[in-house]
N, C-alpha and C positions, 0 to 999 in steps of 0.2 A: 508568265501571269497566265498562261494557258493551263498550267498544272493548276494552279491554285482555282481558277473557273472551275475545271473540272470535279475539284474538290468540293467546291459548293454544291454543284448540281447532285454528286453522289451523296450529299446531306440532305439532298431534298430542298435544297434553295436555290434561287435564280441568282446568277452570276450578274445581275443589274437591275434595274427598275424595268418594268414591263411598259416601255413606251408604245409596244404597239397595241394596246388597249383591247383585248380580245375581250368578248362576251363571257362572262362567268359560265361557267357549265353546270352550278351549282344553285340550288334554290332553298327555300324553306320545304318542310315535309310535303306541305299542303301543295306546292308546285309555284308557290309566288316569291317575288323577288324581295318585297322589301317591307318592313312593317314600322309603325309610328311608335317611338318611346317619348315619354315626357318627363322630364327633370323636375325635379324640386318640389312634391308635392307634399307639403310638410305638415299639415295638420288633416284631421278627420274633415273640418269644414272645406278644406281645399279640395279636398278629392270629391266630396259632394258636388261644388262646384264644375270639376272637370268632367264629371261624368255627364252632369247636364248641359255644359258647355259644347261636349264632344259631340252628342247627341244634336244638338241644336245645329252644327257647322256639319255634320253627317262625317266625322272623321274617326275611324275605327282605330283607339287606343288600345295598344296590345300590350305594352309594359309602361309602367313608371317607376322610377328612382325617386325612392321616398325618403322623407327626414334627412336631408342633406345637412341639417344641421345637428343629426345625431338622434336616434331612437330612444336613446337615454331621457329623452325630455319629455316622451310620451308615457303617460300613465298605462298599467297593464288593461285597463278597461278602454281606454283610447287604442291600443294595440287590438283588441279584439274587436271593435266595432272597425277599424281600419281593414282589418282582414275579411270581416263579413262583408263590408261594402264593395271590395274589390272582387272578392269572390263570386258574390251575385252579380256583377259587372263583367265576369270573366276577363280580368285584366291580372297579368300577371306584377307582382309587387318585388322590386328589389330594393330592399332596405340597407339604408347608410347607418352604421352603429358607432356605438360611441362606446367608452373613450377611445381617443385617438391622438396623433400628433397633434399639439397645439392644445389638448386639453390638460396635459400634465404638467409635471414641471420643467421640463426640458425646452428651452427657450432658443436652439440653434436653428431651428426651422424657422422663425421670425426673423433673422439676420439676411441681409443681402448675400452673403456668400453660404450658410447655413441651408439656403433654400435647395441647392444642388443635391442635398443628402436625402430629399424625397420625404414619402409620406409615411416611413415604415414605424410601426410600434416599436415602442421604447422598451427592452425589456421583458422577460416573460411576467411579470404581475401586469403588466400593460395588455400584454396577449391574452391572460388569462380574464381580465377584465371585459375585454372585448367579447371573448367567449361567451361570458356571463350574458352580455347584451343580446347575442346571438341565441342562447338557450330562450331567453326570456320572449323573443320573437318567434320561436319555434313553437312555444308554448301557445302562441295566441295564433298560430296557423300559416304564418309567413314563410315561404319556402323558397325566397331569393333574397341575395346577400351581395353588396358592392365589396370589393377586396382591392386596396391598392398595393399591399406590401406582398411580394412573390412569397416569401418565407410564409407568412399566414396563409396564402393562398392553397401552397403546398399542405400545409398542416391540415386545412380543414377537408381536405379532398382526402388527405389519409383517413380522416375522422369519419367521411361519407363512405367510404369504400369499407370501412369496418361497421359500419351500420351504428355509430354511436350518434351520428345523426341522422334523419330522414334520407333515404337513397336518393330521392325525387328533388333535395335540394340544388339548388342551381347557384352558381359563382359567377359573377361580372367581373372581370380585370379592369379596373379604374383607369381613367385617362392619367390619373395623377402617378401612376407607374411609369408613365413616361415612353412607353414603345412605339418606336418611329420605324422600323423596317419588318422585313421578313423573317430574319432570325427571331426578334422578340417575339414577333406573333405566334413562332414556333414554340417559343420556351412557355406562352401564356398557354396554349393549348396543351402541352406535354405535362405542365404543372395543375389540371383539371378544370382552366376556365372553361366555362359553357358558352359564354361570349365576350367579346374582346373589344375594348375602347381604345384606338390607338389614338397619336395626339392628333389635335383638330384640323392642323394646318397642312396636313400632307396631301401630294399631287394625286392626281386620278393614276399616274404611273406607279407610283410609291403604293395607293391601295390595289392597284392590280398585282402588283408583286407579290402582295401580303396574299392576296386571294389562292393565288396559285399554291401558295404554300399550307394554307392552314384550310379545316372543313367547317369550324364553327363561326357563326356568325358574326359580322363587324359592326359597330355601333359609330356610326359617322356624324357628327355635329353639322348641321344645316346654319344654325346661328349660334354664337357664342358673345359670352359677356364680355364688356369693353375691357376690363382688365387682363382678360387672355387672348386680346387681338379683336374682337367686337366685328368679325367677319361674316358675312352672309352668302350662303352657296345653295339658295335655292333654284337658281338657273342649271347648276351642276347635278341636280339631284338625280335627273334622268340619268346621266352617264354614270353617276357613282352606283346607281343601281344595277347596270346594265354591266359593269366591269366588277363588281363586287359583291352582288348578290351571292349569299343571302346577307342581308343588312337593315340593321336598324336605323332610323332616321330620328336624330333627338334635337331637342330645341330648347335655347338656354339663353334667353334674351335678359340683357340688364346691366347694370353699372359693375357689379362685383358679386361673387360668390359670397364674400363674408357680409357684404350687405342685404343680398335678397333672401339670403337663407337663415339670417340671425332669426333664432326661435322667438325672442319677444318682439317681432314686426307684429302688428294687428292681425288679426284674421282679413281684413278687408284689402291689407297690402299682398299677402299671400293669392289669395281669390283673383286680384287684377292681375297679377303675374300669371296664374294658371290661365286666365282668358287670352292672354297674349300668345301663350305658347300654342294653344289650340288653333289659334287665327293664322299662326306661323305654320302651322302642320297643314290646315286648310288650303294655305296659298300654295306649299310645296305640292303637295297632291295634285293640285291643277295643275301647276307647270309641268309635271310629269306627265300627265296626260296629255297635254299638248305639244310637248316634245316626242315622247315615244309611247304609243299605243300599245304597244306589246307587254309593257312592264305591268306588273299586277300586284296589288296591295293584298295582303292576307285579309281576310273579314275577321272581324272581332271574336275574341273568344276561341281561339284554334286551339286544339285539343293537344298540342306539343307545347303551351305555355304551364309554367309552373303557377297555378293560379292557388292563391291561397286555400288551405284545407280549413275551412269554416268548423270550427269547433274544438282547434289544435290539432 
């Protein structure tokens, strides 16, 4: 076992989770420890509501995960408006593209045992269609995208390095990729992820072990839909920021992703969900300030964010 542990360490991996919980030595480029990410901004109207609500609660929203129901449901004009509004507000947009698993004819993922096959795109036609949706969003000025398939992550990183897509494009590896240890975090970073969403139920020691292995930001759920556990970690936020900095705190309350991100929900439904997420973020920031006044949240509109290029 000693030989195995030394081999892990030689590879830059910890031999165990980090139960000592040291403070992270890393921060965002501005020296701050955490930022706010709001999941599931599905429509232009929901983005407008979020911007107004964030101002009302004095919450600096740095990044949004948009169109979880799929960017394919937005017209090009709506994509243009989305990019313009986010760009003017200084918010990074990470778009969720379609088509993907669950959209096409493959139904294995809908079965109880087929779920373990993950959110990989089926076939190269599926990959090409996904890339076409990415191209449409790039033309609108969007520069951030959610990826759940490690093969696709490798591919888009190659396209970015070859300048087929803009070099400032950023990719976030989704929680649906299912990574839960330092080795998986290292894979995400090596494949070109700019930011990494590990599984939502990891302990502080597990997150600390990951932080000791990678330098990219980690995206950590503060609350999650009931269908995926429904837990709330507001009171852990300060410790998570201390050991896992730099990190984005993300908020996703509700019954299930399938329900809250259905594109056919009325605008009022999406608006109310956005208001709840902003309120959750405000509570989290308040508790961090009470628990550890040394932790700093980045101001809105940070220079290193990949904010939409208005005008494409």
